C-alpha positions in Angstrom: -30.9 12.2 21.9 -28.5 9.5 20.8 -26.8 7.2 23.3 -23.0 7.6 23.7 -21.1 4.9 21.8 -19.1 2.4 23.7 -15.4 2.4 23.1 -14.2 0.0 20.4 -12.5 -3.0 21.6 -9.7 -2.4 19.2 -8.7 0.9 20.9 -5.9 1.0 23.1 -6.8 2.0 26.7 -5.0 5.1 28.0 -3.5 3.0 30.9 -1.8 0.6 28.5 -0.6 3.5 26.4 0.9 5.2 29.4 2.6 2.0 30.6 4.2 1.6 27.1 5.4 5.0 27.2 6.8 4.6 30.7 8.5 1.4 29.7 10.1 3.2 26.6 11.3 5.9 28.9 12.8 3.5 31.4 14.7 2.0 28.5 16.0 5.5 27.8 14.3 5.8 24.4 12.0 8.8 24.1 9.6 9.2 21.3 11.7 11.6 19.5 14.8 9.5 19.7 12.9 6.4 18.5 11.8 8.4 15.5 15.2 9.6 14.8 16.5 6.0 15.0 13.9 4.9 12.5 14.8 7.6 10.1 18.6 6.8 10.2 17.7 3.1 9.6 15.8 4.2 6.5 18.5 6.4 5.2 21.1 3.6 5.6 19.0 1.0 3.9 17.9 3.4 1.0 21.6 4.5 0.4 22.9 0.9 0.5 20.4 0.1 -2.2 21.9 3.0 -4.4 19.3 5.7 -4.0 20.1 9.2 -3.5 18.5 10.6 -0.2 18.0 14.2 0.7 16.3 15.6 3.9 14.4 19.0 3.6 15.3 21.8 5.9 12.9 22.4 8.9 10.1 20.4 10.3 7.2 22.0 8.3 7.0 19.4 5.5 4.6 16.5 5.1 7.5 14.2 4.2 10.8 13.3 5.9 13.0 12.6 2.8 13.3 13.1 -0.9 14.5 9.9 -2.6 15.8 9.7 -6.1 16.2 6.5 -8.0 17.0 6.7 -11.8 14.8 9.3 -13.2 12.1 8.9 -10.5 11.7 11.2 -7.4 9.8 10.2 -4.4 8.8 12.1 -1.1 8.9 9.6 1.8 7.4 9.8 5.2 9.0 7.4 7.8 6.9 6.0 10.7 8.5 4.0 13.7 6.8 2.0 16.3 7.8 -0.2 19.2 5.9 -3.3 20.3 6.4 -5.0 23.7 5.8 -8.7 23.7 6.2 -10.5 27.1 10.0 -9.9 27.6 11.0 -9.0 24.0 10.9 -5.6 22.4 10.7 -5.2 18.8 11.0 -2.0 16.7 9.8 -1.5 13.2 10.1 1.4 10.7 8.1 1.9 7.5 8.5 4.3 4.7 5.6 5.2 2.5 6.3 7.1 -0.8 4.0 9.8 -1.9 3.7 11.0 -5.4 6.0 13.8 -6.4 6.6 15.6 -9.7 9.4 14.3 -11.9 12.6 16.5 -11.5 13.1 18.9 -14.3 16.3 18.2 -16.4 18.5 21.2 -17.3 19.2 20.9 -21.0 22.8 22.3 -20.6 
Protein backbone atom coordinates (compact mmCIF):
# COMPACT_ATOMS: atom_id res chain seq x y z
CA UNK A 1 0.00 0.00 0.00
CA UNK A 2 1.08 3.53 -0.70
CA UNK A 3 1.64 6.09 1.99
CA UNK A 4 -0.61 9.12 1.94
CA UNK A 5 1.11 12.16 0.47
CA UNK A 6 1.72 15.12 2.74
CA UNK A 7 -0.07 18.33 1.92
CA UNK A 8 1.80 20.61 -0.44
CA UNK A 9 3.32 23.66 1.28
CA UNK A 10 1.80 25.83 -1.50
CA UNK A 11 -1.75 24.88 -0.62
CA UNK A 12 -3.83 27.25 1.43
CA UNK A 13 -4.91 25.84 4.75
CA UNK A 14 -8.62 25.71 5.34
CA UNK A 15 -8.32 27.95 8.39
CA UNK A 16 -6.62 30.70 6.35
CA UNK A 17 -9.25 30.31 3.64
CA UNK A 18 -12.05 30.62 6.17
CA UNK A 19 -10.48 33.67 7.79
CA UNK A 20 -10.18 35.38 4.39
CA UNK A 21 -13.82 34.59 3.66
CA UNK A 22 -14.87 35.91 7.08
CA UNK A 23 -12.87 39.10 6.53
CA UNK A 24 -14.54 39.62 3.15
CA UNK A 25 -17.96 39.13 4.71
CA UNK A 26 -17.06 41.57 7.49
CA UNK A 27 -16.23 44.17 4.81
CA UNK A 28 -19.66 43.50 3.32
CA UNK A 29 -18.40 41.95 0.09
CA UNK A 30 -19.69 38.47 -0.55
CA UNK A 31 -18.06 36.24 -3.14
CA UNK A 32 -20.81 36.86 -5.69
CA UNK A 33 -20.66 40.61 -5.24
CA UNK A 34 -16.87 40.67 -5.70
CA UNK A 35 -17.32 38.74 -8.95
CA UNK A 36 -19.99 41.16 -10.11
CA UNK A 37 -17.73 44.12 -9.38
CA UNK A 38 -14.91 42.49 -11.35
CA UNK A 39 -17.21 41.97 -14.33
CA UNK A 40 -18.39 45.59 -14.20
CA UNK A 41 -14.76 46.77 -14.13
CA UNK A 42 -13.99 44.61 -17.18
CA UNK A 43 -17.00 45.91 -19.16
CA UNK A 44 -16.09 49.51 -18.32
CA UNK A 45 -12.48 49.06 -19.45
CA UNK A 46 -13.35 47.14 -22.64
CA UNK A 47 -16.00 49.66 -23.69
CA UNK A 48 -13.72 52.61 -22.91
CA UNK A 49 -11.19 51.04 -25.31
CA UNK A 50 -13.82 50.92 -28.05
CA UNK A 51 -14.82 47.24 -27.95
CA UNK A 52 -18.41 46.07 -28.27
CA UNK A 53 -19.35 43.89 -25.28
CA UNK A 54 -22.31 41.49 -25.05
CA UNK A 55 -23.39 39.30 -22.12
CA UNK A 56 -25.07 35.97 -22.88
CA UNK A 57 -28.38 35.20 -21.24
CA UNK A 58 -28.25 32.82 -18.27
CA UNK A 59 -25.42 31.29 -16.26
CA UNK A 60 -24.82 28.07 -18.21
CA UNK A 61 -22.02 29.33 -20.46
CA UNK A 62 -18.29 28.76 -20.14
CA UNK A 63 -17.70 32.46 -20.69
CA UNK A 64 -19.00 35.70 -19.21
CA UNK A 65 -18.92 38.04 -22.21
CA UNK A 66 -18.61 38.20 -25.98
CA UNK A 67 -16.27 40.95 -27.11
CA UNK A 68 -16.09 42.28 -30.66
CA UNK A 69 -13.19 44.35 -31.94
CA UNK A 70 -12.93 45.10 -35.65
CA UNK A 71 -13.62 41.81 -37.40
CA UNK A 72 -12.58 39.66 -34.41
CA UNK A 73 -14.84 38.05 -31.83
CA UNK A 74 -13.72 36.71 -28.43
CA UNK A 75 -15.42 34.81 -25.63
CA UNK A 76 -14.12 36.15 -22.32
CA UNK A 77 -14.12 34.61 -18.84
CA UNK A 78 -13.53 37.14 -16.04
CA UNK A 79 -11.95 36.05 -12.75
CA UNK A 80 -11.74 38.23 -9.65
CA UNK A 81 -9.66 37.74 -6.53
CA UNK A 82 -8.93 39.61 -3.34
CA UNK A 83 -5.67 39.52 -1.43
CA UNK A 84 -5.23 40.70 2.13
CA UNK A 85 -1.82 42.12 2.98
CA UNK A 86 -1.28 43.38 6.51
CA UNK A 87 -3.76 46.29 6.66
CA UNK A 88 -4.26 46.78 2.91
CA UNK A 89 -6.76 44.94 0.74
CA UNK A 90 -6.19 44.76 -2.98
CA UNK A 91 -8.54 43.39 -5.58
CA UNK A 92 -7.70 42.23 -9.09
CA UNK A 93 -9.68 41.03 -12.07
CA UNK A 94 -8.39 39.26 -15.11
CA UNK A 95 -10.06 38.43 -18.37
CA UNK A 96 -8.91 35.54 -20.48
CA UNK A 97 -10.15 35.25 -24.06
CA UNK A 98 -10.98 31.88 -25.54
CA UNK A 99 -11.10 31.19 -29.25
CA UNK A 100 -14.45 31.80 -30.90
CA UNK A 101 -15.49 31.44 -34.51
CA UNK A 102 -15.43 34.59 -36.61
CA UNK A 103 -18.83 36.20 -36.97
CA UNK A 104 -20.55 35.51 -40.26
CA UNK A 105 -21.25 38.56 -42.35
CA UNK A 106 -24.61 39.06 -44.03
CA UNK A 107 -23.95 39.99 -47.69
CA UNK A 108 -27.08 42.22 -47.77
